[in-house]
N, C-alpha and C positions, 0 to 999 in steps of 0.2 A: 407253439403257440398261434402260430400264420395262419396254419390248418383249422385249427381252433375256433377262432376269428373269424375267418369267410367263415361256418361252419355257423356262427349269430347271427352273424349276417345274412347268409340266407335263409334261417326259420324269420328272422325280425323281416320280410319280406313274402312272410309263407310258401316259403321254398322249404320243401320235405327233407333235406339230405338224409344219402346212404352213405356208408361206408366199409370199404369189400375189401378185403388182402385175401391172400395167402401166404402170409406172414405168420409160422405160426405162433408168437411171440404178440404177436398184435390183439389179441383180450391185456395184455402189461397197460397197452399205453392209450388202445382207441376209448376203453371205457371213462376214461381219463375226459381224451377229449371230444367224442361228442353226448359226452355224457343220458340225458333221457333221450337224446334220439338214434337210427338201431347204425345197429350197423353188425358186422358177419366177420368172422374168421372161419377161411376155411383151411381144412386141416390138409386137402390134397390138393394141388391144381389142376391135375385134371378133370376136379368136376366144374370146375369151371367153365367148360361150352352148355354141362348139365343143369347148373343150380340159374346162371341168366338169366335163361328165360322163365325163369319160374319166379324170380325176382321183379323182373321188369313186374309179371301180370300183378304181383300182393304190390308193386308199387303203384304202380298206373287205373285200380278199383278203385 
């Protein structure tokens, strides 16, 4: 609940939140918590170093 409220507050301040997790059950809770805000569930923690720079570019362009 606290995270969802923080995401909504950020959105009200024109900040675009994005959630990233390596928890394989992340879809179960992130879909409800993030709503129309972006999120991604990585299936493998070892993909994180490769994926982070790509996400950063996507989010900052």
